[in-house]
C-alpha positions as CSV (number, residue, x, y, z in Angstrom):
1,X,-25.6,28.8,28.6
2,X,-28.0,26.5,30.4
3,X,-28.1,23.2,32.0
4,X,-29.3,20.4,29.4
5,X,-28.7,17.4,31.7
6,X,-30.9,18.6,33.9
7,X,-33.9,16.5,34.9
8,X,-37.1,18.4,34.0
9,X,-40.2,17.0,35.9
10,X,-41.7,15.5,32.3
11,X,-38.5,13.7,31.9
12,X,-39.1,12.5,35.0
13,X,-42.2,11.4,34.6
14,X,-42.6,10.2,31.5
15,X,-44.3,12.5,29.1
16,X,-43.6,12.0,25.3
17,X,-41.5,13.6,23.3
18,X,-42.3,15.6,20.1
19,X,-38.8,15.2,18.8
20,X,-35.3,18.0,18.9
21,X,-35.8,22.0,19.7
22,X,-35.9,23.4,16.0
23,X,-33.4,26.1,15.8
24,X,-34.2,29.8,16.9
25,X,-36.0,32.0,14.0
26,X,-35.0,35.3,13.3
27,X,-37.8,36.8,15.0
28,X,-36.4,38.2,17.9
29,X,-32.2,37.6,17.1
30,X,-31.2,34.7,19.5
31,X,-34.1,33.8,21.0
32,X,-34.2,30.6,21.6
33,X,-38.0,29.0,21.1
34,X,-38.3,28.1,24.7
35,X,-38.1,32.5,25.5
36,X,-40.6,32.1,22.4
37,X,-42.8,30.2,24.0
38,X,-42.5,31.9,26.9
39,X,-43.6,35.1,25.2
40,X,-46.2,34.3,22.7
41,X,-48.0,31.4,24.1
42,X,-50.9,31.5,26.2
43,X,-51.2,27.4,26.9
44,X,-49.2,24.4,26.0
45,X,-50.6,21.0,25.7
46,X,-47.9,17.8,27.2
47,X,-48.9,14.4,26.4
48,X,-48.7,12.5,29.2
49,X,-50.3,8.3,29.3
50,X,-52.6,9.6,25.9
51,X,-54.0,12.5,27.1
52,X,-53.0,16.2,26.9
53,X,-51.8,17.8,30.3
54,X,-52.7,21.5,29.4
55,X,-50.0,24.1,31.4
56,X,-50.7,28.2,31.5
57,X,-48.6,30.8,33.0
58,X,-45.0,29.5,30.9
59,X,-42.2,30.4,32.7
60,X,-38.4,29.7,32.6
61,X,-36.3,28.5,35.3
62,X,-32.5,28.5,36.1
63,X,-32.0,26.0,34.6
64,X,-33.4,27.2,31.2
65,X,-36.3,25.0,31.6
66,X,-40.0,25.8,30.9
67,X,-42.6,25.5,34.1
68,X,-46.2,26.3,33.6
69,X,-48.6,25.8,36.4
70,X,-51.7,22.5,34.7
71,X,-54.7,24.4,34.0
72,X,-56.9,21.1,32.6
73,X,-57.1,17.3,31.1
74,X,-57.9,16.5,27.4
75,X,-61.4,14.7,27.6
76,X,-61.5,14.6,31.1
77,X,-63.5,16.5,33.6
78,X,-61.4,15.4,36.8
79,X,-58.9,17.7,38.8
80,X,-56.5,15.4,38.8
81,X,-54.9,12.2,36.0
82,X,-52.6,9.7,37.5
83,X,-51.3,11.8,40.2
84,X,-50.9,15.4,38.4
85,X,-53.4,18.0,40.1
86,X,-54.8,21.1,38.8
87,X,-52.9,24.1,39.7
88,X,-49.6,21.8,40.0
89,X,-46.2,23.7,38.4
90,X,-44.6,21.2,36.5
91,X,-41.4,21.7,34.6
92,X,-40.8,20.2,31.1
93,X,-38.6,20.8,27.8
94,X,-39.6,22.5,24.5
95,X,-39.2,18.7,22.7
96,X,-42.5,18.0,25.4
97,X,-44.8,20.7,23.7
98,X,-47.6,19.1,21.1
99,X,-48.6,21.8,20.4
100,X,-49.7,26.1,22.3
101,X,-52.1,28.1,21.9
102,X,-53.2,31.5,21.6
103,X,-51.1,34.0,21.5
104,X,-49.5,36.3,24.3
105,X,-49.0,40.5,23.3
């Protein structure tokens, strides 16, 4: 099982959390919400200091944390927001996801 005590980058930076981790769906037996996100989502949005931070290229690391590359910011035409840069890799938890977009095959 994954180490739930490991802090993600989003935990350390103070990204907002939505709530508790939902139970796994029956889409694939024993598939975690994190695994489902990496399989189906093209992009996720995390909330940081009132702005959505978009991440793509989603994977799971060895600690069971989601990992993605920053692909953009809501309502900002900039390469950086509050020290977070485009292309930067961030780890985060399922609870940090505000919403996801797109569907991978």
